[in-house]
Structures are given as structure tokens and as C-alpha cells.
C-alpha positions as CSV (number, residue, x, y, z in Angstrom):
1,M,-7.0,-33.6,19.7
2,K,-3.9,-33.4,17.5
3,V,-2.4,-32.3,14.2
4,G,-3.8,-34.1,11.2
5,R,-2.9,-33.3,7.6
6,F,-0.8,-30.3,6.7
7,A,0.4,-28.7,3.5
8,S,2.3,-25.6,2.3
9,A,3.1,-23.7,-0.9
10,T,5.1,-20.6,-1.7
11,D,5.6,-18.6,-4.9
12,P,7.5,-15.3,-5.7
13,G,4.4,-13.9,-7.4
14,R,4.3,-12.2,-10.7
15,K,6.2,-9.0,-10.0
16,R,9.0,-9.9,-7.7
17,R,12.3,-11.4,-8.5
18,L,13.0,-12.7,-5.1
19,N,10.9,-14.7,-2.7
20,E,11.5,-13.0,0.7
21,D,8.9,-15.3,2.5
22,A,10.0,-18.1,4.7
23,F,7.9,-20.7,6.4
24,V,8.2,-23.4,9.0
25,V,6.3,-26.7,8.8
26,R,7.5,-28.7,11.8
27,P,4.5,-30.2,13.5
28,P,3.3,-29.2,16.0
29,L,4.9,-25.9,15.1
30,F,4.0,-23.9,12.0
31,A,5.0,-20.3,11.0
32,I,5.2,-17.7,8.4
33,A,7.8,-14.9,8.1
34,D,7.5,-12.2,5.4
35,G,10.8,-10.4,5.0
36,M,11.3,-6.7,4.1
37,G,14.4,-4.7,3.3
38,G,16.5,-3.5,0.4
39,A,18.4,-5.9,-1.9
40,R,18.3,-9.4,-0.3
41,A,17.9,-8.2,3.2
42,G,14.3,-9.2,3.5
43,E,15.2,-12.7,2.5
44,I,17.9,-12.8,5.2
45,A,15.5,-11.4,7.9
46,S,12.8,-14.0,7.3
47,A,15.3,-16.9,7.2
48,L,16.9,-15.7,10.5
49,A,13.5,-15.5,12.2
50,A,12.6,-18.9,10.9
51,S,15.8,-20.4,12.2
52,A,14.9,-19.5,15.7
53,L,11.9,-21.9,15.4
54,N,13.8,-24.6,13.7
55,E,16.4,-24.7,16.5
56,A,13.8,-24.8,19.3
57,P,13.0,-28.1,21.0
58,A,10.7,-30.1,18.7
59,E,8.1,-30.5,21.5
60,N,4.8,-28.8,22.1
61,G,3.6,-27.4,25.4
62,G,4.6,-24.1,27.0
63,G,1.7,-22.0,25.9
64,E,1.8,-18.3,25.2
65,E,5.0,-17.7,27.1
66,L,6.9,-20.2,25.0
67,V,5.5,-18.7,21.7
68,K,6.5,-15.2,22.8
69,Q,10.0,-16.5,23.6
70,L,10.4,-18.0,20.2
71,V,9.3,-14.8,18.5
72,Q,11.6,-12.7,20.7
73,E,14.5,-15.0,19.8
74,G,13.8,-14.4,16.1
75,N,13.6,-10.7,16.8
76,R,17.0,-10.8,18.6
77,R,18.7,-12.6,15.7
78,V,17.4,-10.3,13.0
79,H,18.1,-7.1,15.0
80,E,21.6,-8.3,15.9
81,R,22.4,-9.0,12.2
82,A,20.9,-5.7,11.0
83,S,22.9,-3.8,13.7
84,S,26.2,-5.4,12.8
85,D,25.9,-5.6,9.0
86,P,25.4,-2.3,7.2
87,S,24.1,-4.0,4.1
88,T,21.1,-5.3,6.1
89,S,20.5,-2.2,8.1
90,G,16.8,-1.6,8.5
91,M,15.7,-5.0,7.5
92,G,12.8,-6.8,9.3
93,T,10.1,-9.4,8.9
94,T,6.6,-10.2,9.9
95,M,6.0,-13.4,11.9
96,T,3.0,-15.5,12.7
97,V,3.5,-18.7,14.6
98,A,1.1,-21.5,15.6
99,L,1.9,-24.1,18.2
100,V,-0.5,-27.0,18.7
101,E,-0.5,-27.9,22.5
102,P,-0.7,-31.4,23.9
103,N,-4.4,-30.9,24.7
104,G,-5.1,-29.7,21.1
105,D,-5.2,-26.0,21.9
106,V,-3.6,-23.8,19.2
107,T,-1.4,-21.0,20.6
108,F,-0.5,-18.1,18.2
109,G,2.2,-15.5,18.3
110,H,1.8,-12.6,15.9
111,V,3.8,-9.6,14.7
112,G,3.1,-7.7,11.5
113,D,0.5,-8.2,8.8
114,S,0.8,-11.9,7.9
115,R,-2.4,-13.6,9.0
116,A,-3.9,-16.6,10.7
117,Y,-7.4,-17.9,9.8
118,V,-9.5,-20.8,10.9
119,L,-12.1,-22.6,8.7
120,R,-14.7,-24.1,11.0
121,D,-17.9,-25.7,9.8
122,G,-17.3,-24.2,6.4
123,Q,-17.0,-20.6,7.7
124,L,-13.7,-18.7,7.6
125,E,-12.7,-16.5,10.5
126,Q,-9.6,-14.2,10.7
127,L,-7.8,-14.8,14.0
128,T,-5.0,-12.1,13.9
129,D,-5.2,-8.3,13.8
130,D,-2.9,-6.7,11.2
131,H,-0.3,-4.4,12.7
132,S,-0.6,-1.9,9.9
133,L,-1.6,1.7,9.3
134,V,-4.8,0.9,7.3
135,A,-5.9,-1.7,9.8
136,E,-5.5,0.8,12.6
137,L,-7.5,3.4,10.7
138,V,-10.2,0.8,10.1
139,R,-10.3,-0.1,13.9
140,R,-10.7,3.6,14.7
141,G,-13.6,3.9,12.3
142,E,-11.6,6.4,10.1
143,L,-11.5,4.2,7.1
144,S,-13.8,1.6,5.6
145,A,-12.7,-2.0,5.0
146,R,-13.4,-1.5,1.2
147,D,-11.3,1.7,1.1
148,A,-8.5,0.0,3.1
149,E,-8.1,-2.6,0.3
150,M,-7.0,0.1,-2.2
151,H,-5.3,2.5,0.2
152,P,-1.9,3.7,-1.1
153,Q,-0.3,3.1,2.3
154,R,-1.6,-0.4,2.9
155,S,2.0,-1.7,3.0
156,V,2.9,0.5,6.0
157,I,3.1,-1.7,9.1
158,T,3.5,-0.5,12.6
159,R,5.2,-3.5,14.1
160,A,7.9,-5.9,12.8
161,I,10.5,-8.4,13.8
162,G,14.1,-7.0,14.0
163,T,13.6,-3.3,13.7
164,D,14.0,-2.8,17.5
165,P,15.8,-4.7,20.3
166,D,12.5,-5.9,21.7
167,V,9.1,-6.4,20.0
168,D,5.5,-6.5,21.3
169,V,4.1,-9.9,20.5
170,D,0.4,-10.6,20.3
171,A,-0.1,-14.0,21.8
172,F,-3.4,-15.9,22.3
173,T,-4.8,-19.4,22.4
174,V,-7.7,-20.9,20.4
175,R,-9.7,-23.9,21.7
176,P,-10.1,-26.0,18.6
177,Q,-12.8,-28.4,17.4
178,A,-12.1,-31.6,15.6
179,G,-12.1,-30.8,11.9
180,D,-10.8,-27.2,12.2
181,L,-8.5,-26.1,9.3
182,Y,-6.0,-23.4,10.1
183,L,-4.3,-21.2,7.5
184,I,-1.3,-19.0,8.0
185,C,-0.4,-16.8,5.1
186,S,1.7,-13.8,4.0
187,D,0.0,-10.7,2.8
188,G,0.8,-11.6,-0.8
189,L,-2.2,-13.9,-0.5
190,S,-4.5,-11.9,1.8
191,D,-4.0,-8.6,-0.1
192,M,-4.7,-10.2,-3.5
193,I,-7.9,-12.1,-2.8
194,P,-10.7,-11.4,-0.3
195,N,-11.5,-13.6,2.6
196,S,-14.6,-14.8,0.8
197,S,-12.5,-16.2,-2.0
198,I,-10.1,-17.8,0.5
199,E,-13.1,-19.5,2.2
200,E,-14.4,-20.7,-1.1
201,I,-11.1,-22.3,-2.2
202,L,-10.6,-24.0,1.2
203,R,-14.1,-25.4,1.2
204,K,-13.7,-26.7,-2.4
205,H,-10.4,-28.4,-1.6
206,R,-11.1,-29.4,2.0
207,D,-10.2,-33.0,1.3
208,D,-6.9,-32.2,-0.5
209,L,-4.8,-29.7,1.4
210,N,-1.9,-29.8,-1.2
211,A,-4.4,-28.8,-3.9
212,A,-5.8,-26.1,-1.5
213,T,-2.5,-24.4,-1.0
214,K,-1.7,-24.5,-4.8
215,A,-5.2,-23.1,-5.6
216,L,-4.6,-20.2,-3.1
217,V,-1.3,-19.3,-4.8
218,K,-2.8,-19.6,-8.2
219,A,-5.7,-17.3,-7.3
220,A,-3.4,-14.7,-5.8
221,N,-1.3,-14.7,-9.0
222,R,-4.4,-14.4,-11.2
223,S,-5.4,-11.3,-9.2
224,G,-2.1,-9.6,-9.9
225,G,0.6,-11.5,-7.8
226,D,2.0,-8.2,-6.6
227,D,4.0,-9.8,-3.8
228,N,5.4,-13.1,-2.6
229,I,2.7,-15.6,-1.8
230,T,3.0,-18.2,1.0
231,A,0.2,-20.4,2.5
232,V,0.5,-23.0,5.3
233,L,-2.4,-25.2,6.2
234,F,-2.9,-27.7,9.0
235,E,-5.9,-29.4,10.5
236,I,-6.9,-30.5,13.9
237,V,-8.4,-34.0,14.2
238,G,-9.5,-36.3,17.0
239,D,-7.1,-38.5,18.9
240,D,-8.4,-41.6,17.1
241,A,-7.7,-40.2,13.7
242,P,-4.7,-41.8,11.8
243,A,-1.5,-39.8,11.7
244,Q,-0.5,-38.2,8.4
245,T,2.2,-40.0,6.5
246,A,5.0,-37.7,5.5
247,D,4.6,-36.3,2.0
248,P,8.0,-36.2,0.2
249,D,6.7,-33.2,-1.9
250,Q,6.0,-31.2,1.3
251,P,8.8,-29.7,3.4
252,T,8.6,-30.5,7.1
253,R,11.0,-27.8,8.2
254,E,11.9,-24.3,7.3
255,H,11.5,-23.2,3.7
256,A,13.1,-20.0,2.7
257,A,13.8,-18.4,-0.7
258,P,16.3,-20.0,-3.0
259,S,20.0,-20.0,-2.2
260,F,21.7,-16.6,-2.5
261,D,23.8,-18.1,-5.3
262,E,20.8,-19.0,-7.4
263,E,19.8,-16.8,-10.3
264,D,16.6,-14.7,-9.8
265,T,13.6,-15.8,-11.7
266,L,10.2,-14.2,-12.3
267,H,6.9,-16.1,-12.2
268,P,6.4,-17.7,-15.7
269,E,3.5,-15.4,-16.8
270,Q,3.7,-13.6,-20.1
271,G,3.9,-9.9,-20.2
272,I,5.4,-9.5,-16.7
273,A,8.6,-7.4,-16.4
274,P,10.6,-6.9,-13.2
275,P,10.0,-3.5,-11.5
276,P,13.0,-1.1,-11.5
277,A,13.3,-1.5,-7.7
278,P,11.3,-3.5,-5.2
279,S,8.6,-1.7,-3.3
280,D,9.2,-3.0,0.2
281,T,7.0,-2.9,3.2
282,M,7.7,0.1,5.4
283,V,7.7,0.0,9.2
284,V,6.4,3.1,10.9
285,P,6.0,3.2,14.7
286,A,2.4,3.6,15.8
287,A,3.4,6.8,17.8
288,E,4.7,8.4,14.6
289,I,1.5,7.5,12.8
290,D,-0.6,9.1,15.5
291,A,1.4,12.3,15.3
292,A,1.1,12.3,11.5
293,L,-2.7,11.8,11.6
294,A,-3.1,14.6,14.2
295,A,-1.1,17.1,12.1
296,E,-2.9,19.2,9.5
297,P,-1.1,19.0,6.2
298,G,0.1,22.4,4.9
299,P,0.3,23.5,1.3
300,A,3.2,22.2,-0.6
301,P,5.8,24.8,-1.6
302,P,5.7,25.7,-5.3
303,Q,9.1,24.2,-6.0
304,A,8.2,23.2,-9.6
305,G,7.1,26.7,-10.5
306,I,10.3,28.3,-9.1
307,G,12.4,25.8,-11.1
308,R,10.7,26.7,-14.4
309,R,11.2,30.4,-13.8
310,L,14.9,30.0,-13.0
311,L,15.3,27.9,-16.2
312,A,13.6,30.7,-18.2
313,L,15.9,33.3,-16.6
314,L,19.0,31.3,-17.5
315,V,17.9,31.0,-21.1
316,I,17.4,34.7,-21.4
317,I,20.8,35.5,-19.8
318,A,22.4,33.1,-22.2
319,L,20.8,34.8,-25.2
320,I,21.9,38.2,-24.0
321,V,25.5,36.9,-23.7
322,V,25.4,35.5,-27.2
323,I,24.0,38.8,-28.7
324,V,26.6,40.9,-26.8
325,A,29.3,38.6,-28.1
326,L,28.1,38.9,-31.7
327,V,27.9,42.7,-31.5
328,W,31.4,42.9,-30.1
329,W,32.7,40.7,-32.8
330,G,31.1,42.8,-35.5
331,L,32.5,46.0,-34.1
332,A,35.9,44.5,-33.8
333,R,35.9,43.8,-37.5
């Protein structure tokens, strides 16, 4: 088996000025990187991570160890830049990589909350586990999947590329079937529409992958478009299937956000204004999350009440000073 058709689409969403997603479409290698960080740092992080894949030998084979090495190289580049450039300190990115092996097996490498899915026989299955706070709570049985969708800390991830010198990479291999359709996407898609909607869109547009990626982006924007949206699709076909002819409208290498010199633009939807500051994904180590969950929250100090009392006291003192000054002025006359 081998790679058949493939397609990709990306969009900044309806509420972000910048597109901090990057993706790689370089058969047999496919990847998503969803950057995070202040200013343009997330954009830099995702582009650096993607560059590690673009500079790798354009050959398949190597299995899980190769995929881990590619992700680790992306981690090294991002961490090195963040450590040497104060303007990018603390930046990072998610990364989900798929490599189609010579025998047709699909090997994945995964860090963060970007996702990989497979549509097989019309049924969608999520292949990756999110490295996030809410996903961990769901796995522990402390939070329902429904509550996780609306949890205020759903953007807190526990693992990312570039935040530490080394990163723990989830790597696994899937034995495909001819006709499998694989989707890699950023959380700007998976957070906006449920898996059932993703499945419905992929089934509807199964014969036109370009239309499928565009429909996924459109659905995420219709549901709010709170974040950048990126989707990469590729299918596995039998050895006797014809190879896909390159589509000039589809990138075959890294796509990152526009050049740093380009002017920021919002998605062309009416009534959408830029937020005062981007609400970036946070990375909190799993150990810190465990400690926080184990601790009982104490009552918050009544800081607001104290402030109001101090203000009232200052007003009273000021009035007394004014009265004394007026009395003294009257006596002096």
C-alpha cells in the first residue's frame, strides 16, 4: 500500500490576527505544528519545528525511532531559539507527525493537543491522546467528555515542543487498510466541531479531499473560529492505484503563517473584532497539575473589601483637612 490523494487547508480563524499553525505536506511525510507564545513567537516555534521535517531525507522507512528523532530535532531547534532570544522566551508548539512506511504502515509521533484521526469504512476514530489538563481529568474519570468541551482550562497542555531541552514523544504505528483516510488537525478544528461532525464532513466529501479540508475549515469558523484552523488529509491506497498528480493549488512542503513583513488580517466575517491580546495555550507540567489537583483551595483573601475601606478612610481624612483649612482661614480673617 502507498499514499494516494492528499490535501490541506489552513485559516487564521475568526478571532486571531496571526496564523500560528504550520503544516508539512511532503509525501510520505505529513505533519501539523500549532504554535504558542506571545507576539509572533508561536509563529516562529511552529515554523522551526516544521523546518526539521523539511530538511530530513525525503524517504520513508525508519519507523518509530525515526519519527521520534524528527520530533526531537524540532524540539531542539525551538528550545535553542527560545533560550537565546529573549523575545521568544517561553514559546513552544504542538506537533503531530505521520510517516507512511514502505509497507504502507503509518507511523505517528505526537506531542501536545493537535490530533490524528482515521476514517475507516465510514467510521472516524481518534488515534492520538491529547496531552492536556482536561484530557488527563477525563482519563482519570474526574471529568466527563461533555464537561471537558466547555472547561475553562481546556487550553492548558501538559507537553509541548520547545519548552524543555528534551520532550517525551508518543510514537505508535497503525496497520492501514486500503481506502483509509487520515486526518491531522490543530485544535482550532477539533475544539470547534465534534468528532461526529468531522466524520460527517469527511464521508460527504470522501471523493474530493480538497473540498473536504475546505469544508472542515468552514465548519470550524461557523462554530466560532476561536483559534487557527489547519487540516491535512491523506489516503492509503493499494499498490495498483494510480499515483496522485501534483495539484498546483496544494502545497507539497511546509506551509507556515504569512511572512513576518505581511500585514495582519482577520478572517473576513462581519462583526468580528480583534481581541485586545491573544489568549495563548499554556503549558503546565503534569507534575504541577497533580500537585494542584491534590491541594485543597483555601478562601481567597478579602482584598477588594480592604481596598474599599482604605479608599473611604482617605476620603474622610481629605474632608477633615479641608474643614480644618477653612476654619483656620476664617479665624485668620
